[in-house]
C-alpha positions in Angstrom: -23.8 -42.2 -55.2 -20.5 -40.5 -54.3 -20.2 -36.7 -54.6 -17.2 -34.4 -54.5 -17.2 -34.1 -50.6 -17.3 -38.0 -50.3 -14.4 -38.2 -52.8 -12.4 -35.7 -50.6 -13.2 -37.7 -47.5 -11.9 -40.9 -49.2 -8.7 -39.1 -50.4 -8.3 -37.7 -46.8 -7.9 -41.3 -45.6 -4.7 -41.6 -47.6 -3.2 -38.2 -47.1 -2.5 -36.4 -43.9 -5.4 -33.9 -43.7 -8.8 -33.2 -45.2 -7.4 -29.8 -46.5 -4.7 -31.6 -48.4 -7.2 -34.0 -49.8 -9.4 -31.1 -50.9 -6.5 -29.4 -52.5 -5.5 -32.6 -54.3 -9.0 -33.2 -55.7 -9.3 -29.6 -56.8 -6.0 -29.7 -58.5 -6.8 -32.8 -60.5 -10.2 -31.4 -61.6 -8.8 -28.1 -62.4 -6.0 -29.6 -64.5 -8.4 -31.8 -66.4 -10.7 -28.8 -67.1 -7.8 -26.6 -68.2 -6.6 -29.3 -70.6 -10.0 -29.8 -72.1 -10.4 -26.0 -72.5 -7.2 -26.1 -74.5 -8.7 -28.9 -76.7 -6.2 -31.5 -75.2 -7.1 -35.0 -74.1 -6.1 -36.3 -70.7 -5.3 -40.0 -70.5 -5.0 -41.8 -67.2 -3.7 -45.3 -68.1 -5.9 -48.0 -66.8 -8.7 -45.5 -65.8 -9.7 -43.7 -69.0 -9.4 -40.7 -71.3 -11.1 -37.4 -71.0 -11.4 -35.5 -74.4 -13.4 -33.0 -76.3 -15.8 -34.1 -79.0 -17.4 -31.9 -81.6 -21.2 -32.1 -82.2 -22.4 -30.9 -85.6 -25.1 -28.4 -86.0 -28.6 -30.0 -86.4 -32.2 -29.3 -86.6 -34.3 -30.2 -83.5 -37.9 -29.9 -82.5 -39.4 -27.9 -79.7 -41.5 -30.6 -77.8 -44.1 -28.1 -76.6 -44.8 -26.4 -79.9 -43.5 -28.9 -82.5 -41.6 -26.0 -84.1 -38.3 -26.8 -85.8 -35.3 -25.1 -84.2 -31.6 -24.9 -85.1 -29.2 -26.4 -82.6 -25.7 -24.9 -83.1 -22.5 -26.9 -83.3 -20.6 -27.1 -80.1 -17.8 -28.9 -78.2 -18.7 -31.3 -75.4 -16.4 -33.1 -72.9 -16.5 -36.9 -73.1 -14.9 -39.8 -71.1 -13.9 -43.1 -72.5 -13.2 -45.7 -69.8 -9.9 -47.7 -69.9 -9.7 -51.4 -70.0 -8.9 -51.8 -66.2 -11.9 -49.6 -65.3 -14.2 -51.6 -67.5 -12.9 -54.9 -66.0 -13.3 -53.6 -62.4 -16.9 -52.7 -63.0 -18.0 -56.0 -64.6 
């Protein structure tokens, strides 16, 4: 499993310093987050698309008590992989 620090280390192999790599990773993640907050999608050709989906309100059940509960509608971030990423993972 690769975490954020591992990703920064991998990017640092391509750029000059680890600080530059950290700034680059932070900038990408921040930009994607900002776009999703504005309800925009982010498409990286060959990699995939980040977008916001809407979940409808629904009735759920508390597993401990069996009581019915209302689950409100909400927006959730989703990722759809691109063709190149799907092919790379096969």
